[in-house]
C-alpha positions in Angstrom: 0.0 0.0 0.0 1.3 3.5 -0.8 1.1 6.3 1.7 -1.8 8.8 1.3 -1.1 12.3 -0.1 0.7 14.5 2.3 4.0 16.1 3.4 6.8 13.7 4.1 10.6 13.8 4.6 12.2 14.6 1.2 14.3 11.6 0.1 16.1 13.7 -2.4 16.8 16.7 -0.2 20.6 16.1 -0.1 20.7 17.0 -3.8 19.6 20.6 -3.0 23.1 22.0 -2.8 22.1 25.5 -2.1 19.9 24.5 0.8 22.4 22.2 2.4 25.3 24.6 2.0 24.2 25.7 5.5 25.0 22.7 7.8 22.5 24.0 10.3 19.6 24.1 7.9 16.7 21.8 8.8 15.6 18.9 6.6 13.0 19.5 4.0 9.5 18.0 3.5 8.1 17.2 0.1 4.6 16.8 -1.1 3.6 13.2 -2.0 0.5 13.2 -4.2 -0.3 9.6 -3.4 1.5 8.2 -6.5 4.7 10.3 -7.0 6.8 13.0 -5.5 5.9 16.6 -6.7 8.2 19.6 -6.8 6.6 21.3 -3.8 8.9 21.5 -0.8 8.8 23.1 2.6 10.6 23.0 6.0 9.1 21.0 8.8 7.9 24.3 10.4 5.9 25.0 7.3 8.2 27.8 6.1 8.9 27.8 2.3 12.0 26.2 1.0 14.7 28.5 -0.5 14.7 28.9 -4.3 16.1 25.9 -6.2 19.6 26.2 -7.7 18.6 25.9 -11.3 16.7 28.8 -12.9 13.2 27.9 -13.8 12.9 25.0 -11.4 9.6 24.7 -9.7 10.4 23.3 -6.2 8.5 25.6 -3.8 6.7 25.3 -0.5 3.5 27.0 0.4 3.8 30.7 1.5 1.1 33.3 2.2 2.2 36.8 1.0 0.1 39.6 2.1 0.4 42.2 -0.6 -0.5 45.9 -1.1 0.6 48.5 -3.5 2.9 50.1 -0.9 4.4 47.1 0.7 4.6 43.3 0.9 4.1 41.6 4.2 5.3 38.0 4.1 4.0 35.2 6.3 3.9 31.4 5.9 1.4 28.8 6.9 1.8 25.0 7.5 -0.1 22.6 5.2 -2.0 19.9 7.2 -5.2 19.4 9.1 -7.4 22.5 9.3 -7.6 24.3 12.6 -10.6 26.6 12.7 -10.5 27.8 16.4 -7.9 29.7 18.4 -7.3 30.2 22.0 -6.9 33.8 23.2 -4.3 32.6 25.7 -2.0 31.4 22.9 -0.7 34.9 22.5 -0.6 34.8 18.7 -1.2 38.1 16.9 -3.1 39.0 13.7 -1.5 40.9 10.8 -4.0 43.3 9.4 -3.7 43.8 5.6 -4.7 47.2 4.2 -4.5 48.6 0.7 -2.1 51.5 0.2 -3.5 54.9 0.5 -4.6 56.9 -2.5 -7.5 57.0 -4.9 -6.1 54.4 -7.3 -4.9 51.9 -4.6 -5.6 48.3 -5.6 -7.3 45.9 -3.1 -5.2 44.0 -0.7 -4.5 40.4 -1.6 -3.5 37.1 0.0 -1.5 34.8 -2.2 -1.4 31.0 -2.0 1.8 30.2 -3.9 1.4 26.4 -3.7 -2.0 26.4 -5.4 -1.1 29.4 -7.6 -4.0 31.7 -6.7 -4.6 35.1 -5.0 -7.7 36.1 -3.0 -9.0 39.6 -2.2 -9.1 40.6 1.4 -12.3 42.4 2.2 -12.5 45.4 4.6 -12.6 44.2 8.2 -10.7 41.0 7.4 -7.1 40.2 8.2 -4.4 37.9 6.8 -3.6 34.9 9.0 -0.2 34.9 10.6 -0.8 31.8 12.7 1.7 29.1 11.8 -0.6 26.6 13.7 -3.7 27.4 11.7 -3.1 25.1 8.8 -4.4 26.4 5.4 -6.2 29.4 6.9 -5.3 32.4 4.7 -7.6 35.1 6.2 -10.0 35.7 9.1 -12.3 38.4 10.3 -10.5 40.7 12.8 -10.8 39.9 16.5 -12.4 37.0 18.4 -15.4 36.4 20.6 -16.4 33.9 23.3 -17.7 30.8 21.6 -21.5 30.2 22.3 -20.8 27.0 24.2 -18.1 28.7 26.2 -15.3 26.4 25.0 -12.8 29.2 24.1 -12.5 31.9 21.4 -14.2 31.8 18.0 -14.0 34.0 14.9 -16.9 35.3 12.8 -15.3 34.4 9.5 -12.5 32.3 8.0 -11.2 31.4 4.6 -9.2 28.3 4.0 -7.3 27.4 0.8 -6.1 23.8 0.4 -5.5 21.0 -2.1 -8.3 18.4 -2.0 -6.6 15.4 -0.4 -7.2 12.0 -2.0 -9.2 13.6 -4.9 -6.8 13.2 -7.7 -8.7 13.5 -11.0 -12.0 14.3 -9.3 -14.3 16.8 -11.0 -14.8 20.2 -9.2 -18.4 19.2 -8.5 -17.4 16.0 -6.8 -14.6 17.7 -4.8 -16.9 20.5 -3.6 -19.7 18.1 -2.7 -17.3 15.8 -0.8 -15.6 18.7 1.0 -18.6 20.8 2.3 -19.7 18.3 5.0 -16.1 18.1 6.3 -16.0 21.9 6.2 -19.2 22.3 8.1 -18.1 19.7 10.8 -14.7 21.4 11.2 -16.3 24.9 11.5 -19.5 24.2 13.6 -19.2 20.6 14.8 -16.2 19.5 16.8 -13.0 21.5 17.0 -9.5 19.8 16.9 -9.7 19.3 20.7 -12.9 17.4 20.5 -15.0 20.2 21.9 -18.2 21.6 20.4 -17.9 25.4 20.4 -21.5 25.7 19.0 -23.0 22.7 20.8 -22.9 20.7 17.6 -24.7 20.9 14.3 -28.5 20.4 14.4 -29.3 20.7 10.7 -28.2 22.1 7.4 -29.7 23.0 4.0 -28.2 23.8 0.6 -28.7 27.4 -0.2 -26.6 27.6 -3.3 -24.9 25.2 -5.6 -23.7 25.3 -9.2 -20.9 25.9 -11.7 -18.8 29.0 -11.2 -15.8 30.5 -13.1 -12.8 30.6 -10.6 -9.3 31.8 -11.5 -10.2 31.4 -15.2 -11.3 27.8 -14.7 -14.5 25.9 -14.6 -15.3 25.3 -10.9 -18.2 24.3 -8.7 -19.5 25.6 -5.4 -21.8 24.3 -2.7 -23.0 26.6 0.1 -24.8 25.3 3.2 -26.8 27.1 5.9 -25.9 25.4 9.1 -28.0 25.4 12.3 -26.3 24.8 15.6 -27.4 24.0 19.1 -25.9 27.2 20.5 -25.6 30.5 18.7 -26.9 31.5 15.3 -25.0 29.0 13.2 -23.6 30.1 9.9 -22.8 29.6 6.3 -20.2 27.2 4.9 -19.1 27.2 1.3 -16.7 24.8 -0.6 -15.6 25.9 -4.0 -13.4 23.6 -6.0 -11.6 24.2 -9.3 -8.7 22.7 -11.2 -5.2 23.5 -10.0 -2.9 25.5 -12.3 0.3 24.2 -10.7 0.2 20.6 -12.1 -1.2 19.0 -9.0 -3.9 16.5 -10.2 -6.2 17.1 -7.2 -8.5 20.2 -7.4 -8.0 23.3 -5.3 -10.7 23.8 -2.6 -11.4 27.2 -1.0 -13.5 26.9 2.1 -15.4 30.0 3.4 -17.0 30.0 6.8 -19.2 32.9 7.9 -21.2 33.1 11.1 -24.9 34.0 10.7 -26.6 36.8 12.6 -25.9 40.5 12.9 -22.3 40.0 14.0 -21.3 37.7 11.1 -19.8 39.1 7.9 -22.2 39.9 5.0 -22.7 37.1 2.5 -21.7 39.7 -0.2 -18.1 39.2 1.2 -18.4 35.5 0.4 -19.4 36.3 -3.2 -16.7 38.9 -3.5 -13.9 36.6 -2.3 -15.1 33.8 -4.6 -15.4 36.0 -7.7 -12.1 37.7 -6.9 -9.9 34.6 -6.9 -7.3 35.0 -9.6 -4.3 33.0 -10.9 -1.1 34.4 -9.3 0.2 37.2 -11.5 -3.1 38.4 -12.8 -4.1 41.9 -12.2 -6.8 42.2 -9.5 -10.3 43.6 -10.4 -11.1 46.9 -8.8 
């Protein structure tokens, strides 16, 4: 049996001469797609690997670059299981992303280099600087006490990831498979086994269909989730083909609390429609 897709110790790392020129450099991890090694590499901490020695080589690890017209704020995230809740006592801090001042300033972006996409950051949102929040690329600013008093929650989060074990799956299949997992991760049990919202009582599909994402034919499914505690929320999974050569689709999860304190659903639509291939000019 072959291992499932994931990050593993890179068996070819000693050949990366520029990286190992530093004897204190940590070993690299490499993305195994379930059948073969890809050219995506990272350090065990989730930080991106340095550029490969040969010009044009594609060995890169995932990085999240928070970009504006005036400056570039760089941060990195670890690829692994999604962590959707944070503890205020952890002491981790947000990095707010703002567009540069001026009438012609472009919108702020968050860039997922591994999956080759950029996403717009709406007003009131912040780029994630949590190395422990796997795949989370942006959140609403600030936290609040979870309805079930299990810790701190956020009103909105966006997660960008590669659909694990979905090589060759259609965007529709990937989105329909992902949205139950996304709902459970957001409003069911957190990674510690707690239920910040008292568990999911019911859900209904409020939107589903084909959508153009990053210039590709994608598919989205949006659920309205009812919870035992609190107003519940909306969970959307949108899947589309990767532009980086990975056979599994890219999945962007969007989690919005319902109620007056949750972000407007117009932000969900704006983020989805604003996804672009890396290097494309943003709309706006």
